N, C-alpha and C positions, 0 to 999 in steps of 0.2 A: 465673718462679721454679721451680727443679727440684722434681720430685715427691718426696714423702717416701720412696718406694721407692728412688729413685736416691740420695738423700742417705744412707739407711740402708746402701746398698751401698758408698758411699764411706767409711763408718765401719767397714767390716768389717776391712780390713787393720790399721788402728790398734788396733782392739779385739783382734785376734789377737796383736799385740805385747804388749798388757797381759796377755792370758791366758798367753802364754809366760813372762812374768816371774813370774806367780803359780805356774805349774806347775814352774818351776825350783826354787822354794822348797818343800822338804818341810814338811808341816804335819800330822804324824801324831798324832791325838788320843790314841791308845792309849799312846804313849810320851812325848808332849809334844815330840817332835823338831820344831823349827822353828816351833812354833805362834805364839809371840809375834812372831817375825820376819815371818811371813806376815800377821798382823793389821796390822803396821805398813805392809806393802805395800798392803793393802786400804785402809787409811786414806789413804795417799798417792794412790791411784787416784781415790778420791772427792774429795779436796781439789783435785786437778788438774782435775777435771771441774766444780768450782765449788760443791760441796756444803758445807754446814755439818756438820762431823764431830765426834763425841764418841766416845771410847773408854772403856769401863767395864771394870774388872777386879776381881772379888771375890777374896778371899784363896784361894789354891790353885785358882783357876779360870782358864780361858782368856779372853783379852780378847774383849769384845763390841763390835762397831763399829756405830755408829748414824750414818746420813747422811741429811740432809734437803735437798731441792731445793725452793725456793719456786715457786709457780705461781699461775695465775689461778683464780678461783672458790673455792667453799667445800669442795670434795671433796678427800680425801686417799687416795691409793693406797699401800699398804704392800707391799714385797717382802721375803720371808724367804729368806735363803740361809745357807750355811755355808762357811767357808774350810778347815776341817779335812778330812782324808782318812783312808782306811783304810791300814793297813800294806801295803807293796808285796809282801810275801811271797806265794808263793815266787818269789824273785828269778830263779831259773833258768828260769822259764817266760815271762819277758819277752823279746820279740824285740829291744827296745832298752831302755836303762836307764830306769826308771820316772820319774825326775825330770829327764830330758833330753828335752823334748818334740820330736817329730820327725813330719814329714808323710810318709805313704806312701799312694799310690793315693787321694788325695783325703780322707784321714782324718788327724786329729791324734791322736797317741798319747802318753799320759802318765798317771800316777796323779793322779786328781782332775779330769781334764778333763771327764768326764761328771757326776761326783758330787762337787762341785757347782760347781767354779770356772768351767766353761764357761757355765752358765746365769747365774751372777752377772755375768759380763762381758757377755753379750748384753743383759742388762737395763740395765746401765750404758751400754752403747753405744746402746740405744734412747732413753734419756734424752738423750744427747748429740745424737743425730740429730734428735730433736724440737726441741731448743733451737736447733740449726743451721737447721732448716726454718722455725721460727716466731718465733725470737728469745726466746721465753719458753715455759715449759711450760704446758699448758692446765689443770693441776691441781697440787696439791702432791704430791710423791713422796717417800716415806721408804724407807730400806733398814735392815733389821735383820739383821746378819750375825754369826753366832756361830762358835765354834771347838771345840764339844764334841758336835756332832750324832752323830758316829760312835761315841761312847761313851755314848749315851743322854741327852745334854743334861742332866746332873745339876744344873746351876746355872741353867738357862734359865728355868724356871717362876718361881723366886723373883725373878729379875731382871725379868721381864715384869710381875709383880704390883707390884713396887716402882716401876716406871717406866711404869705404865699410862697416865698422863696424857700423858707425852711421846710415847708410841707411838700415841696415839689416832688411828684411821683409819676409813675407811668400808668398806674391803674389803682383802683380801690375796691376792697371787699367791704361791703356795708354791714351794718350791725346784726341783721336778723336772717332767718330762714327756717323753714319747717318741713316736716313730712306731713302729707295731707291724709285725709280719711282712708285712702287706699294705700298709705305708706309710700307714696311717690315723693320724691324730693323736689321741692319748689325752688326754682332759680328766678329771682326777680331783678329787673333792670331799670326800675323807675319807682316813683312814689308820688302820691298826691300832695298838694299844698294844703294850707289851712288858714282860715280867718276865724279866730275864737274871740267872741264878744261877750263882755259882761254888760248886761242891760239893766238899768235901774230907772224906776218911775215913781214919782211922788204925786199923789192925787189930792190930798187934803192936808190941813195943818197938823192933824193928829189922828190917831185911830178914833173912829166914831161908832156910835150905836148903829147896828145894822137896820134899825127901823127907818133911818134916814135914806136908805137905798131907793126910796120912791122919788127923791129929788136930787140925790148926790151919788155920783158914780165912784166906786171904790177903785183902788189901785189894782186889785186882783183882776177885776173885770177888764179894766183898760189893758193890762198886760196880756190877758188871754186873747183879746181881740187883736192886739198888735202881733202877737206870735202867730195867730191863725192866719193873718194876712200874708205871711211870708211864703206860703207854700200851697200849691193846689193839692188837696187831699186825694184826689182821684188819680192824678198822674205823677205826683211828686215833683213837678216842675216848680222851681223857685220863681216867685212872682215879683221880684225886685227889678225895677226898670234898669236895663243895662247890664244885668248880671251875666248874661251869656255873650256879650259883645266881643270879648277877646278870646273865647274858647277856640283853641287850635283844632283844626280838622285832623282826623286820624290818617296815617299813611296806609297805603295798601299793604305794606309789610307788617304793620301792627295788627291790622285786621286779620291777615293771614295767620299770624302767630296766635291770635286769640281764638280762632276757629279750632286750633289744636288743643286748647285747654279743656281737660275733662271736667264735666260738671254733672254730678249725680244729684239732680234736683230734689227728689224725695228724701234722700239721705241728708242733704244739707238742711232742708227745712226741719227735719226731725232733730238734727243736731242743735239748731238755734231755737227751736220751739215755736215755729210759725207755720201757718197753713197757706199763706198767700204772700207774694211779694208785692211791693208798691206798684200800683198801676196794672196789676195782673201780669207783670213781666214773667217770662218763662224761657227756659232753654238758653240759646245763644244770646237772646236779647237781655236776659238777666245778667249774664256774664259781662256783656258790654256795658250795662249800666253800672255794675259793681266796680269795674275797673276804670271807666272813662267818664262817668257822669258826675258833675259837681253835686254836692249834697247840702241840705240844711237840716240840722238836728238840734232839738231842744235838749240840752244835757242836764239842766237843772232848773227848778222853778220854786220860788218861795214867796209867800205873801200871807199875811194874817195869821190865824191860829191853826196849828196843825197838831196840837197835843191830844191827850185823851179826852173823851167826852165832847161837849159842845161849848162854844163861846160865840155869841152873836155879835160879831164885830165887822165893821166896814174898814178895811185896812188902808192906812195912808200910803204904804210903801209896798212895792213889788219888785222882785229882782229875778232875773233869768240869765242863764248862761247858754249861749247858742254857738255851735260850730258849723262852719261852712267848709267842706272839703273841696279843694280847688284843683283844677287841671291846668296844664300849660295853655295859654299864657296869662291866666288871671293873676291879678295883683291883690294881695290881701288888704293893703291899705286902701286901694280903690274900692274894693268890695265893702269895707267898713263904711266908707263915705256914702256909697250907694244905699246901704241899709239905713243909715241915719236920714238920708233924703227921703227914703220910702216912708218912714214913720212920720216925718215932718209933713209930707203930702197928705197923710191920713189925719193930721191934726192931733197926733199923740206925741207929747213931749217925753222923750226917752233919752237918757244919757247913755251913750254907747262907748265903752272903753275896750280897746283892742288889747287882749291879754296875750295873744300869740298870733304871729303871722309868718307863714312860710310859703314859698312858691313851689309849684310842682316841678319835677325833673324826670326826664327819661333819657337813658343811654341808647345810642344807635344800636339796634338789634344786629346789625351787620358788623359791628366792631369785633375784631378777632378775639378780644378778651372775653366776650360773651360766650363764644363757642368753646374757648379753652376751659372756662369754669364749668360749663355744662357737660362737656366731655369727661373731664377729670372727676367731677362729682359722681357721675354714673359709674365710672370705672372703679373708683375707690370704695363706693358703698354697695355696688351691685344692685342699686335701686333704679327704677324707672325715673327719669328726670323730666319735669315739665317746666317750660319757660313761660314766665309771666312778664309781659312788657311793662307792667306797672303794678304796684300794690295799691289796694284801696286805703291803706293807712298813710301816715305822714311822718316826715322827718326832715332834717335840714340838708337833704341831698343836693338841692339846688345850690346852696351856699358853697358847698365843696366842689361839686362837679363842674359848675359854671366857672368858678374862680380859678380852678387848676386846669380845666380843659381836659379831663381824663374820664375814661369809662368807669362806671360804678355798678357793681353787681352784688346782690344780696344772696348769701348762702350760709346756713347755720345749723344749729343743733336742736331746735324746738320740734314739737310735733302737734298734731291737731288738737290734742287735749291738754296743752300746756297752761291754759287759763291765764294768759298774760292780762294784767290789769284787774284780775278777779281774785276772790279768795281761793286758797289752795293752789296757787300758781306752782307749777312743777315742770321738771324735765325727766326724761327716762335716762337712767345711767348707761344703758347700752348705746343710746344715741350720743351721749356725751363722749364715750370712748370712740365711737365711729367717726365723730366730727373732728376729733384731734387728728386722726390719720388723714381724713379727707382734706383738711386745711393744709397739712404738711405736704401732701401731694400737689395741691394747687400752687404752693410756693415753689416747689421743685419744677413743675412744668412751666410756670411763669418765667422762671430763670433760664429755661431752655434745656433743662435736664430731661432725659427720657423717663 
């Protein structure tokens, strides 16, 4: 009988065809473009693979696809993924059209290929490879695939709580994972939360001639002052009263694990194009800040005239989008209220709308599932594996992990140059094939097979 690795390799090309189909279909959560159509393609891919599939859709929400494959034994492994993607803007910076997948130099390019359609397909391919190798899965496997992750998963938490019994599992593999700059495989067991605010300010009844700036303050200036008040530029500390009150202290185990994380500071700075980190952080301190410090980032700012040439205008309106990355046990709704109170204290009237709010989550590093995934990933790929107690990014891990009470671990098929959320998003075909086999082995070992 062929070895599982060989069977996984045979499933690579068919899996790439499934992936290309999903990539051709836009599924932009921010605008809703193609979301329902992509959910239907995901449903079809699972049904074709022999899963029992259910599609749930709340009012004004993207469809959620649930797929279940029967297996032997009592254990159930859950995979969380999402089929929605970020907007492709700026279109002019793509080498090829974002929704026309193309292979160049051993890489597959398209919007969503790394985040997260590629990982979704490798996991489905791993299930198919195992079924082909053994005739039956060694444990039950469930997939939970949503379509709103890129806009903060506003309906995900309520869905999980309402369907907790149907989703009941023993452990979960999360959506992502990558190879770092040294080609080491990153295993992540947590994620930050987020409070994403849309801020709007009106200063006058209409746009005015800028000569009135001697006696009338425009919206652009007011918004600039408000935003500058949020953060200490020398330290990066957020200056909103009460912002840090609920921040959970790190455990000794988390600090110990963080000390083992490799960090090539010059290489990282060159990769992202900066010469200095905020507050002059360096070495271990920089890693601690990246993983465990809450943030405040101005994601977008708009006011007045920004076209070609000049227009002397005092704008009536200013708008900004700001995200705060949160850590356990910060509450995004409470943070939004604190920010509004901060502006009110300054005497600046700003309307703050919460566009996305998620809580942070971390799996216990001593959970046996963490060591199982870490060990199997290294054995299957031959790569050095590094354990990260949390990611600096965000996703609805709290909604799932806390509701189901299960360990959650991220491992996947991306690499340091995947350019998720950026033009020319891509994955390497060799990593895609490697990940199919790795995931198949994780399922086997989870089920108790050698």
